[in-house]
Structure formats: C-alpha cells, structure tokens
N, C-alpha and C positions, 0 to 999 in steps of 0.2 A: 782257064789256066792260068792266068796272070790274075786272075782275082783269086787262086787256093796260093799263091806265090802271096801278093801286098800281105794276107789275112794272116800267111805264118810268118812274115816278117815284122806285122808289128803286136803278133804275141811275143814271139822273139824280145824285141823294144822291149816291149812291158815291163816284161820280167824282168831283164837285164840292168832299166830301169826303178825299179822298186826297189823299197825303204830298204835300209841298212838298220840287218838285228845287232843292238850288241847288250850283249848278258853278262850281269852284274854279278857278285858273289858278298853277299852282306852278313853281318851276325843274324842270328837267330832270331838276336833281342833287340834288333832295330826296331823303331819302329816306318812301315811303307803303307802308307794310306797312295794307293790309285782309284778309291774308288770312296763312296760315301759307303761302302758295301761291310759288313759285322768282317771286321779280319784275327788275324792270327792277332796282334794285340788285346784285342777287344776281348777276345776271349781268356789270353793270359793276366791281362789286367783283371777283369771283372772276377774271374778265380781266386786267383789270389786276397784281392784284398776281401771279400766274401769272405774266405774262408777264413780269414783273418779278424773279420769280424766277427764271428759264426763261436770259434776258437777261445773269442776276447768277453764272451758273456758266461751267467752263470750257472746256465748248464751243467757245463761242463766241472765245475767245483760238486754241485752238487751228484751228477752222475760218475764221476770220482768214489765220491767219499759213499753213496750208496751199494761200490763194486770194493765195496776195501781196499780202495788205492788202486785199486787193476782198471786200467783204463778203456771205456768205452771205445764197442765194436761200431764204429759207422756201414754202408753199405750204398751206395751212390748208385740211384735208381732212374726213370727217366727226365731226360729233363727234354720237355716238347719247345716245340717253337711254333710258336704264336704268331711273327710276326711276318711280314709282307714280301721277305726275300727267302730263299733258299738258305739257311743259315748248317753247318753240318755240327749240329748236336753233340756227337759220337766224340769228335776231338775237346770239343765245353769241355763234358764229363771226362775224357780224359788230362783232364786239366785242374778240372776240379780233385780228379782221386789224387794227381801229384802232389797238388796244394796238401791234401788231407794227411797222406803218405810223409811228402817229406817236413811238416811241423815234429809229430814222437807224438803227440800229447793226446791221441786215437789210434787203437787201433780201426786194421781196413780189412770189411773181405771183397772177392771178388763179385762182377755183378750175377744176374740170375743167367745169361747166356755165356757168360766166361762159367762159372760153376757146372749149366749142366754138360761143358764140353768135360770139363775135367771130371765130373762124375762116369760118362764115357770113354775114359782113360784107367778112369780105377775097377769100369769094369772088364776092360781090356786086360787087365794087370792080373785080375784075379781069376784068366784062362789063362793068361801067359808067362808071368812072373813068379821067380823061385816065391815060397812061404818068407822065408828071409827077407824078400826086397819088397812085395805088396804090402799094399797100399788098400786097406781096407777100408770098409764105408762106415756109418754112422760116427765118425771123429770132426765132423764139420763145426767152426765156429759160428754159434749162431751169433746176428746181429743185434744190436741195442734200438741203432736207430737207424731212422732210412733220410734219405738227400732228397727232395727231388724238388723240380721248380719248373716253370718256363721262361721265354724270353719270347718278349711282348712291342713291334714297332710303332711311330706313329710317324707320318709322313707329311712333311706340309708344302706344297708348291706355292710359286705367285712371281713368274715371270720367267727371271732368269737366276731365282735365286731357290734352295731348296733346305727344307730341316726333315732331317733326321734323327729319331728320337729312340730310343732303346732304352729298352726296361727289363730289367730281370731279375726274377723272385724266385727265392729257394726256399724253401722251411725244413727243418730236419723234425722227422715225427717219432714219436716212441711204439716201436715196434710191442713193446707190454700193452700202452693204456692207450693208445691210437693221441694219447697228447703231443702239440705240436711243441716241442721242445724251445725254437727260437724261428724266428722267420725273417728272411732279411730281404733288402733289394739294393740295387744299384741302379745308377742311369747314366747314361752317353748322349748328348747330343754335337750332332755334326752339321758343320751349315756348308751349304757348295755353293758357292756361285760362280754362273758361266753368263759370260757378259754379250752382249749381244744376240742371244738364243734362247729360247725356251726349251724345256723337258721335250 
C-alpha cells in the first residue's frame, strides 16, 4: 500500500514539474526553422522563385503568340517526393498553383483529382438541378502544358555537423507534342551544428 502511494505521489510530482509550454502566434510568412527538415518557408520560397523563372522564359511568349494572344493553359500534375524524409507534396503543389494564378500571365485548370470531383458534381446537377442552372459536360478547358517534378535530398553527417541538400526539379511539358518547354531547378542547403553530440 505504501509503495502504491509512493508511486502515485511521484507521478503527480513529475507531472506538476513538467516543462511549461508557451505558444506564440507569428506571421505565416515568418521564417520558423525548428529543424533541418523541409518546411513551409522552403515550399513557399521554392515555388515563388521557380514559377517566376518559368514565366520569364521564351516559351511563354511563343505559346501566347501561337494562341493569338490568348494565355496558355497550365495544369500542375504530380510532384514526387524522392527525398529522405516525409514531405507534404500537396502543400508544395498548392504553392505552385498559387504562384501561377497570382502571376496572371497563364490560365490554370484544376488537377486530375479535382476535375473528377467537379465532374461528379455536374453529374449530380444533371439529375437534381433545374435546366436553367445545370452545368453540362463537354465544356471543360483543356490544358496546353503540364507542370510536373520531383523533390530530392542528400544528407551528409560528420560528428556534430549535418548538411542537408535539397534539389527541386520541375518540367513544363507541351500536351500537344510532349516537347519540354521549360526545365528548372532550385537548390537549398542547410547546415546544422550540434556541439558535443552525434546524430
């Protein structure tokens, strides 16, 4: 009985003496590196810089002229994570989409999964919506170009120093003839020093 009381007292004491947690709300654009892993700052920075580079290249002028001044239509496809860690590629894809839309020089269509959901909505409307408001099939805008890519990483460790290198590769491919209109890459290198300890 005394042993149980002692264990209960010790548990309560350890809980009471636990570290205090303090939460601080910061701007979503603030750089908050709490580890060497890929984070929201990396995603936002890479997407903004790569889309800016993509839209500054000659393919855009040629594509616009080829459509008599109409903006080319782009779809963002799969961004594959080939790095050594879990990366929420969906977030990075959305950052790419945001950068494309906000630039305004290209038009943008929904991804494959999003299109499927919209098609199901149109099918539902065909059965339940009025003829005046129903949106029928066969009027979708076809994409002219597909944007796809990979995220890769290399990790080097020596004693208390770790170097993590990321490389993001993106390619813009013509859906008409499979020609690659643009290839871009962005590199990020992070160095973390941990004195007196190894990883």
